[in-house]
C-alpha positions, 0 to 999 in steps of 0.5 A, a space after each residue: 485469474 489463477 492461484 500460483 501460490 498459497 501457504 497460511 503463517 498462522 499469524 494475522 497480517 494487515 500489510 502487504 506491498 509489491 517493489 514497482 521496480 521491474 528488475 527487483 520483484 520484491 514484496 513484503 508482508 508484515 505480521 502482527 508478531 513483527 515478522 517481516 517476510 519478503 519475497 523474489 517474485 522471481 525466485 517463486 517463478 524459477 522455483 529457487 524458493 517457496 511462499 513458506 520459506 522467504 527470501 528475507 525474514 526479520 524479527 522487528 519490534 513494537 506492538 504489531 505492524 500497521 503498514 509496509 512499504 518498499 521504495 521505488 528503487 525496490 532497495 529499502 522496505 519501511 514497517 510502521 508498528 501500533 506503538 508509533 515505530 517506524 523501522 526502515 531496512 535496507 533490502 539487497 538481493 545478496 545481503 538480505 535485510 539490514 536495519 538502516 534507521 528507526 524513528 520512534 514516537 516523541 511528542 512530535 512524531 506520531 507514525 500510522 500509515 507511511 509511504 516514500 517519495 518516489 526517489 527514496 530519500 523521504 518518508 510520509 506519515 501521520 495521524 492528525 497531521 502530515 509528516 515528512 522525514 528524511 530516510 538518511 537521517 531520520 529527521 522530520 523535515 516538514 509538517 503540514 495538513 495540521 488539525 487534520 482528522 485521523 489520517 488512515 490513508 496516504 500515498 505519493 504520486 508516481 511523479 512526485 508532484 502530488 501527495 494525498 490523505 485519506 481520513 476518517 470522515 471520509 475526506 480525500 486531500 490532495 497537496 502540491 508537493 512543490 509548496 505542500 499546499 492543499 490543491 483540493 479536499 474531496 467529500 469522496 466517502 460517508 465513512 473513513 478513506 481506508 485505501 488510496 492510490 494513484 494511477 501509474 501516470 499520476 492522473 487518477 487518483 482511486 480511494 475506497 473505504 468502510 462506506 464500500 464506494 470506490 472513487 475514482 478522481 482525475 486529479 488534473 481536473 479536480 473531478 470525480 469520474 467514477 463511483 463504483 460498488 460491489 464489496 459487501 464489508 469495508 474496503 481495506 486495500 488497493 493497488 494500480 496496475 502499471 499498465 493503466 488497464 486494472 486496479 485491485 481492491 481488497 475488503 472484510 468481505 474476504 474478496 478481492 476484486 479486479 476492475 477495468 480502470 477506465 469503464 468501472 467494470 468488475 473484471 473478476 472476483 476471487 474469494 479468499 480464506 480471510 478478510 483481506 487487508 493487503 492486495 498489490 500488483 506486480 511491476 509488470 501487472 501480471 500478477 496480485 499478492 494478497 495478505 489475509 488476516 489468518 496469515 494467508 499469503 497468496 500470489 494469483 496470475 492475471 494473464 488470463 484477463 488479458 487474453 
């Protein structure tokens, strides 16, 4: 694995996401000063732009970014903030970032971690329950999992049939999105769950967090397959490759690790400049973008792993 691009913006960054749409390979990072930066991987590879000059920049508002997500179509990006504001932007290759919808906290809405559903018409968030918002109207359409412990991570499955939450008490909860009824509670972790993702075929759920454990769960059999260790501090982020071969984890130990999804073997570890809060695969599974607490954004090439 080799470093392709790197730039330090000097402003803390705690979240990053990559589009899964191969025709729109955008990746985005939201910084503590509420600056949203979006890059085109194609532009970087064609030398039409550099990391220090993103394709699009937008100055949002709020106390600082908590999470950033690009929908599966690659045409919208959402940012949540510390003061419970959810900002949704249109993302167009030509016209760039334009404000689309903003949802603010009131007596009913607590906004923290976020994820778009596969069709992109809804977005999920929550703190002590999980809430679904209609992207076009900003209205909450459903609330479930009421009375949950504080939710630190959540995700939709790529096929849209499942969603999951990772809680501060170490519990991972799995839900059927046809009924939003709980399918299973996994007592997977001894401390807070900070990251979870489904595999591209929606059959595997990987979770990780403050107990330094990575758990690979078969969501069809409702059974844990593997528990992995290797990081020396909290695991804050993870991403699954579209090839279903690898996944990547990032940690406060300033490392990212590439893991074999089937064997659980750690393929490679890379030392970065600061604690890692974002790591995501490109749509083709051949690149990984990372975001560090010191504001450093990097892109790595994984082709060497398959040689």
